[in-house]
C-alpha positions as CSV (number, residue, x, y, z in Angstrom):
1,M,-41.5,-21.8,-3.7
2,S,-38.4,-22.5,-5.9
3,D,-35.9,-20.0,-6.9
4,G,-33.2,-20.2,-9.5
5,Y,-30.0,-18.8,-9.8
6,T,-26.9,-18.9,-12.2
7,A,-23.4,-18.5,-10.8
8,T,-20.7,-17.7,-13.2
9,A,-16.9,-17.0,-12.6
10,T,-14.6,-15.9,-15.2
11,V,-10.9,-15.4,-14.5
12,S,-8.4,-14.0,-16.8
13,L,-4.6,-14.1,-16.6
14,L,-2.9,-11.1,-18.2
15,T,0.5,-10.8,-19.3
16,G,1.1,-7.2,-19.6
17,T,-2.1,-5.9,-21.2
18,A,-2.6,-9.1,-23.3
19,T,-4.9,-11.9,-22.1
20,D,-2.9,-15.0,-21.6
21,R,-5.5,-17.5,-20.4
22,T,-9.1,-17.3,-19.5
23,V,-11.2,-19.9,-17.7
24,T,-15.2,-19.8,-17.1
25,E,-17.2,-21.9,-15.0
26,T,-21.0,-21.6,-14.8
27,T,-23.5,-23.6,-12.7
28,T,-27.4,-23.0,-12.7
29,E,-29.2,-24.2,-9.7
30,T,-32.6,-24.3,-8.1
31,S,-33.3,-23.2,-4.5
32,S,-36.1,-23.4,-2.0
33,E,-35.2,-20.2,-0.2
34,S,-33.3,-17.1,-0.9
35,F,-31.9,-14.2,1.1
36,W,-31.0,-10.7,0.3
37,A,-29.8,-7.9,2.8
38,E,-28.3,-4.5,2.5
39,V,-26.5,-3.6,5.6
40,A,-24.8,-0.3,6.6
41,L,-21.6,-0.7,8.4
42,E,-20.1,1.9,10.4
43,A,-16.5,2.8,10.3
44,G,-14.5,0.3,12.6
45,A,-17.6,-2.2,13.0
46,S,-16.4,-5.5,14.3
47,D,-18.4,-8.9,14.3
48,T,-21.8,-7.3,13.5
49,S,-24.1,-10.4,13.4
50,L,-26.3,-10.8,10.5
51,K,-28.9,-13.7,10.7
52,L,-29.6,-15.3,7.2
53,N,-33.4,-15.6,8.0
54,L,-34.6,-19.2,7.8
55,L,-31.4,-20.5,6.0
56,T,-29.4,-23.0,7.6
57,D,-27.4,-24.5,4.8
58,P,-27.1,-22.1,1.8
59,T,-25.3,-23.3,-1.2
60,A,-24.3,-20.0,-2.5
61,L,-23.1,-16.9,-0.6
62,L,-22.2,-13.5,-2.2
63,V,-20.8,-10.6,0.0
64,I,-20.6,-7.3,-2.0
65,G,-18.2,-4.9,0.2
66,G,-15.5,-2.5,-0.2
67,T,-12.6,-1.3,1.4
68,G,-11.9,-2.9,4.8
69,I,-15.0,-5.1,4.6
70,S,-14.7,-8.8,5.8
71,F,-16.9,-11.5,7.3
72,K,-16.7,-14.6,9.2
73,I,-18.7,-17.7,8.6
74,G,-19.7,-20.3,11.3
75,G,-19.5,-17.8,14.2
76,T,-16.5,-16.7,16.2
77,G,-13.1,-18.3,15.8
78,T,-13.2,-18.6,12.1
79,D,-10.7,-16.6,9.8
80,A,-12.2,-13.6,8.2
81,V,-12.8,-13.4,4.4
82,R,-12.3,-10.2,2.8
83,A,-14.8,-8.8,0.5
84,N,-13.2,-6.0,-1.4
85,P,-14.9,-5.5,-3.7
86,F,-16.7,-9.1,-3.2
87,A,-16.3,-12.4,-2.1
88,Y,-18.4,-15.5,-3.5
89,L,-18.6,-19.0,-1.7
90,L,-20.4,-21.8,-3.5
91,D,-20.9,-25.5,-2.7
92,V,-23.8,-26.9,-4.5
93,D,-23.0,-30.7,-3.3
94,E,-22.8,-30.0,0.7
95,G,-23.7,-26.6,1.2
96,L,-22.0,-24.0,3.5
97,G,-23.6,-25.1,6.8
98,I,-24.1,-21.4,8.0
99,S,-27.3,-19.6,9.4
100,D,-25.5,-16.2,10.2
101,L,-22.5,-14.0,9.3
102,L,-20.2,-11.7,11.3
103,L,-19.6,-8.6,9.2
104,S,-16.6,-6.1,10.0
105,N,-15.5,-2.9,8.5
106,S,-11.9,-2.0,9.4
107,D,-11.9,1.3,7.2
108,S,-12.3,4.7,8.5
109,Q,-15.4,5.2,6.4
110,P,-18.7,3.7,6.5
111,H,-19.8,1.2,3.8
112,D,-22.9,-0.5,2.6
113,V,-22.7,-4.3,2.1
114,T,-24.9,-6.6,0.2
115,V,-25.5,-10.1,1.2
116,I,-27.2,-12.7,-0.9
117,C,-27.8,-16.2,-0.3
118,F,-29.6,-19.3,-1.8
119,E,-30.5,-22.5,-0.2
């Protein structure tokens, strides 16, 4: 089965309250597999493993988190990527080369985290 997705990033630079510059990049891709998970992370959770099902080399990863939410890719020993309110990684040429994430919550409150991947 083939899925499709469109990824759009729009960044605006503000000077005071006026928009100084805006850049938008969009890519539309097809994928053979997709993955979607909603994970409840308890307060203080550290390096909670999340397997990305059958995915081994996703091209797109979106982590929607909140205060204190971070994740590591490629197992232990990697730098944590903050996901407050979200983090998006995309490499349509070479893929991300991951099959699992390590999720953490340094906040004193539990948070729900949404993870979406395409390969």
